[in-house]
C-alpha positions in Angstrom: 139.4 98.6 91.9 142.7 100.1 91.2 141.6 103.5 92.7 140.8 102.0 96.0 142.8 104.6 97.8 145.8 104.3 95.7 147.0 104.2 91.8 147.7 108.3 93.6 149.4 107.2 96.6 152.8 109.0 96.8 151.0 112.3 97.5 151.2 113.1 101.3 152.5 109.7 102.2 154.7 109.3 105.4 158.4 108.7 105.3 159.7 105.2 105.8 159.4 104.0 109.2 162.1 104.1 111.7 163.2 100.4 112.0 163.5 98.9 115.5 165.6 95.7 116.0 162.9 93.2 115.1 162.1 95.2 112.1 165.6 95.0 110.8 165.5 91.3 111.1 162.5 91.2 109.1 163.8 93.5 106.5 167.0 91.4 106.3 164.9 88.1 105.9 162.7 89.2 103.1 164.0 91.2 100.2 162.4 94.4 99.3 161.6 93.0 95.8 159.0 90.8 97.3 157.0 93.7 98.8 157.2 95.3 95.3 156.2 92.2 93.6 153.2 91.8 96.0 152.2 95.5 95.5 152.4 95.3 91.6 150.3 91.9 91.7 147.6 93.3 93.9 147.4 96.8 92.1 147.4 95.2 88.6 144.7 92.3 89.6 142.3 95.1 91.0 142.4 96.8 87.5 142.3 93.5 85.7 139.4 92.2 87.6 137.5 95.4 87.2 137.8 95.5 83.6 137.1 91.8 83.5 133.7 92.2 85.4 132.6 95.4 83.8 133.5 94.6 80.2 134.2 91.0 79.5 131.3 89.8 81.7 129.0 92.4 80.4 128.2 93.6 83.9 128.0 97.4 83.5 127.5 98.3 87.2 130.6 100.1 88.2 128.9 102.1 91.1 127.6 99.0 92.5 131.0 97.4 92.3 132.7 100.3 94.0 130.1 100.5 96.6 130.9 96.7 97.5 134.6 97.4 97.6 134.1 100.4 99.9 131.8 98.6 102.1 134.1 95.8 102.5 136.9 98.3 103.4 134.7 100.1 106.0 134.2 96.7 107.7 137.8 95.5 107.3 139.3 98.8 108.8 137.0 98.5 111.7 138.0 94.9 112.6 141.6 95.8 112.1 141.1 98.9 114.4 139.6 96.7 117.0 142.1 93.7 116.7 145.4 95.2 115.9 147.6 98.2 116.1 147.7 99.1 112.4 145.4 102.2 112.7 146.6 103.4 116.3 148.0 106.4 114.6 144.5 107.8 114.1 144.6 108.4 118.0 147.4 110.9 117.7 145.0 113.4 116.0 141.4 112.7 116.9 138.9 113.9 114.4 135.9 115.8 115.8 132.6 116.6 114.1 133.8 120.1 112.7 137.0 118.6 111.3 135.2 115.7 109.9 132.4 117.7 108.1 134.9 120.4 106.7 137.6 118.1 105.6 136.6 114.2 105.6 133.2 114.7 104.0 134.2 116.8 100.9 137.3 114.6 100.4 135.0 111.8 100.5 132.5 113.4 97.9 135.5 113.8 95.5 136.9 110.3 96.2 133.1 109.0 95.2 133.1 110.9 92.1 136.6 109.9 91.2 135.8 106.3 91.6 132.5 106.4 89.8 133.8 108.1 86.9 137.0 106.1 86.5 135.4 102.8 86.7 132.9 104.0 84.0 135.7 104.3 81.7 136.6 100.5 81.8 133.2 99.9 80.0 134.4 102.0 76.9 138.2 101.9 77.0 141.0 99.3 77.1 143.0 99.0 80.2 146.2 100.1 78.3 144.7 103.2 76.9 143.3 104.0 80.6 146.8 103.7 81.9 148.1 106.0 79.3 145.6 108.6 80.1 146.3 108.3 83.8 149.9 109.5 83.4 148.2 113.0 83.2 147.2 112.8 86.9 150.2 114.7 88.1 149.7 117.3 85.6 146.0 117.9 86.8 147.2 117.6 90.5 149.6 120.5 89.7 147.0 122.6 88.1 144.5 122.1 91.0 147.2 122.9 93.6 147.9 126.1 91.9 144.1 126.8 91.9 144.0 126.0 95.6 147.0 128.3 96.4 148.9 125.1 97.7 151.8 125.8 95.2 153.2 128.7 93.2 153.2 128.4 89.2 156.7 127.5 88.0 157.9 127.6 84.3 160.3 124.7 84.9 157.6 122.6 86.3 155.2 123.6 83.6 157.8 122.4 81.0 158.1 119.2 82.7 154.5 118.3 82.8 154.1 119.5 79.1 156.4 116.4 78.4 153.9 114.3 80.1 151.0 115.8 78.2 152.6 115.6 74.7 153.2 111.9 75.3 149.7 111.2 76.3 148.5 113.2 73.3 150.6 111.1 70.9 149.4 107.9 72.5 145.8 109.2 72.2 146.3 109.8 68.6 147.5 106.3 68.0 144.6 104.7 70.0 142.5 102.6 67.5 139.4 102.3 69.7 139.1 106.0 70.8 135.7 106.4 72.4 135.0 109.9 73.4 132.6 109.2 76.2 135.1 106.8 77.8 137.9 109.5 77.5 135.4 112.0 79.0 134.6 109.7 82.0 138.4 109.0 82.6 139.2 112.8 82.4 136.5 113.6 85.0 137.7 110.7 87.2 141.3 112.2 86.9 140.0 115.8 87.8 138.2 114.6 90.8 141.1 112.4 91.9 143.5 115.2 91.6 141.0 117.4 93.7 140.9 114.7 96.3 144.7 114.6 96.5 145.2 118.4 97.0 142.4 118.6 99.6 144.1 115.5 101.5 147.5 117.5 101.2 145.8 120.6 102.5 144.3 118.8 105.3 147.6 117.3 106.3 149.5 120.6 106.1 146.9 122.7 107.7 145.7 120.4 110.8 148.9 118.4 111.4 147.1 115.2 111.0 149.2 112.2 110.1 147.4 109.9 107.8 148.9 106.8 106.0 146.9 105.0 103.4 145.1 102.8 106.1 143.9 105.6 108.3 142.6 107.6 105.4 140.7 104.6 104.3 139.4 104.2 107.8 137.9 107.7 107.5 136.9 107.9 103.9 135.6 104.4 103.0 132.4 104.9 105.2 131.6 108.2 103.4 132.2 106.7 99.9 130.2 103.6 100.8 127.2 105.6 101.8 127.3 107.9 98.7 128.0 105.1 96.5 125.2 102.9 97.6 122.6 105.7 97.5 123.7 106.8 94.0 123.9 103.2 92.9 120.4 102.5 94.1 119.3 105.5 91.9 121.0 105.1 88.6 121.9 101.2 88.7 119.2 99.7 91.1 116.4 99.6 88.6 118.5 97.8 86.0 120.5 95.5 88.5 119.1 91.8 88.7 119.9 88.8 90.7 121.0 87.2 87.3 123.4 89.9 86.9 125.0 89.2 90.2 125.0 85.4 89.7 126.6 85.9 86.4 129.8 87.4 88.0 129.3 85.3 91.2 129.2 86.3 94.8 132.4 84.6 96.0 134.2 86.2 93.0 132.9 89.7 93.9 133.8 89.3 97.5 137.4 88.2 96.4 137.9 91.2 94.4 136.9 93.4 97.4 139.3 91.6 99.5 142.1 92.1 96.9 141.1 95.8 96.6 141.5 96.1 100.4 144.7 94.1 100.6 146.0 96.7 98.0 145.8 99.3 100.5 147.5 97.1 103.2 150.4 96.6 100.9 151.0 100.2 100.1 151.6 100.9 103.9 154.0 97.8 104.1 155.8 98.6 101.0 156.7 102.1 102.0 157.4 101.0 105.5 160.0 98.5 104.1 161.4 100.4 101.3 160.6 104.2 100.7 158.2 106.6 98.5 160.8 106.4 95.7 160.6 102.8 95.4 156.7 103.0 95.2 157.1 105.7 92.4 159.4 103.3 90.5 157.2 100.4 91.1 154.1 102.4 89.9 156.0 103.1 86.5 156.9 99.3 86.1 153.2 98.2 87.1 151.9 100.7 84.4 154.0 99.1 81.6 153.1 95.5 82.9 149.4 96.6 82.7 149.6 97.7 79.2 151.3 94.5 78.3 148.6 92.5 80.2 146.1 94.2 78.5 147.3 93.1 75.2 147.8 89.6 76.2 144.7 89.0 78.2 142.0 91.2 76.5 143.6 91.3 73.1 143.6 95.2 73.3 145.4 96.5 70.1 148.6 98.7 70.9 150.1 100.7 68.0 153.7 101.8 67.6 152.5 105.3 68.0 151.1 104.7 71.4 154.3 103.0 72.5 156.3 105.9 71.4 153.9 108.4 73.2 153.7 106.6 76.3 157.3 106.1 76.6 157.6 109.9 76.4 154.8 110.2 79.0 156.5 107.7 81.4 159.9 109.5 81.1 158.3 112.8 81.8 156.3 111.3 84.8 159.6 109.9 86.4 161.2 113.2 85.9 158.3 115.1 87.5 158.0 112.7 90.5 161.5 112.1 91.2 163.3 115.3 90.2 166.8 115.7 88.3 168.8 114.7 91.2 167.0 111.6 91.8 166.8 110.6 88.1 170.7 111.1 88.2 171.1 108.9 91.3 168.9 106.1 89.9 171.0 106.2 86.6 174.3 106.2 88.5 173.0 103.2 90.4 172.3 101.5 87.3 175.7 102.1 85.8 177.2 100.8 89.0 175.4 97.6 88.9 176.2 97.1 85.3 179.9 97.5 86.1 179.6 95.3 89.1 178.0 92.3 87.5 180.1 92.9 84.1 179.9 90.6 81.4 178.5 87.7 83.6 175.5 89.9 84.4 175.1 90.8 80.8 175.3 87.0 79.8 172.6 86.4 82.4 170.4 89.1 81.3 170.7 88.2 77.6 169.8 84.5 78.5 166.8 85.8 80.6 165.6 88.2 77.8 166.0 85.4 75.1 164.1 82.7 77.2 161.2 85.3 78.0 160.9 86.3 74.4 161.0 82.7 73.3 158.3 81.8 75.8 156.1 84.6 74.7 156.7 83.8 70.9 155.8 80.1 71.6 152.5 81.2 73.5 151.7 83.5 70.6 152.0 80.8 67.8 150.3 78.2 69.9 147.1 80.4 70.4 147.4 81.6 67.0 147.9 85.3 68.0 144.6 85.3 69.8 143.5 85.1 73.7 140.1 83.6 73.3 141.5 80.3 74.7 142.9 82.0 77.7 139.7 84.0 78.3 137.8 80.8 78.1 140.2 79.2 80.6 139.6 82.2 82.9 135.9 82.0 82.7 136.0 78.3 83.4 138.1 78.8 86.4 136.0 81.5 87.7 132.7 79.6 87.3 134.5 76.6 88.9 135.3 78.7 91.9 132.0 80.1 92.2 130.3 76.4 92.3 132.5 75.5 95.2 
């Protein structure tokens, strides 16, 4: 579940942790690219697993799936709170009943609605198109924050988000399999997610609470699990059968829940070892890779119009999240690396790109431009794992 607490994480996240001497040793020993790669792999895996279960395996029970993930996260955070120091920061600002009912409960309700509607969209839309639609999340967050009085309207910011909206509109126009109800579900998911993010920001700014993604999950997971379980019993319970669960496989379901939980852990580690800026750039890279993976694994068609529109949206998204100065700093850094490596670096890059393109071309030719063989292999691997 991509939206376990994250896809949405740079809002109200803590700054990079101050490194003690042991942390420096660890940071020197492991390159930051490792943490980026792990986060991208986990985040992408959650989304692709959801699409595979809900659409490919014909198991249209998104509420049940998210209830399982949230129940797993509830148990895991309680175990970590008892056995580790990962959640000790929750003691700095204890949460009493009044604060819980006025902040955690409504945020949990918004989070629950966001999970339900967003995962419903996977039944109707491709992963690639969903990622393109998600680019509008900062835009909706901006409008919701204006509505809550958290920010003052700005013409400059409005023009910036207009670029994102324009790009998504172009990408939507180029979508071949446009399903209105799927777009409606995703739009509702984005609205509730934006509301949740603004409510979290308001909670942190007004009460002085410090919440990293793990502490947030500690508080919100039980609320979401409870609501999702009740709603799932009402709307999906009558249709859900033992055969539906066996078709997916209990081990595989638990595995996806564990991956979704590890995604939240990886966010904390990634920001602690790098910065929120790195998380933003990694998110853009992840979205691009997910669009490519959607094409390769599920055979989702991607048109040139969509690529053009999504490129505009991603450019506007980076500009909105990073600002002009940060964008200029990144570009200057890229230019300095280019001049540092010089011709040798360009040769290596060329060799890498040619090799990568050749490998993709060979796979495409070998499989006749289709992915059915890859799907069959994935199905066989999953069934084999379930039979262990």
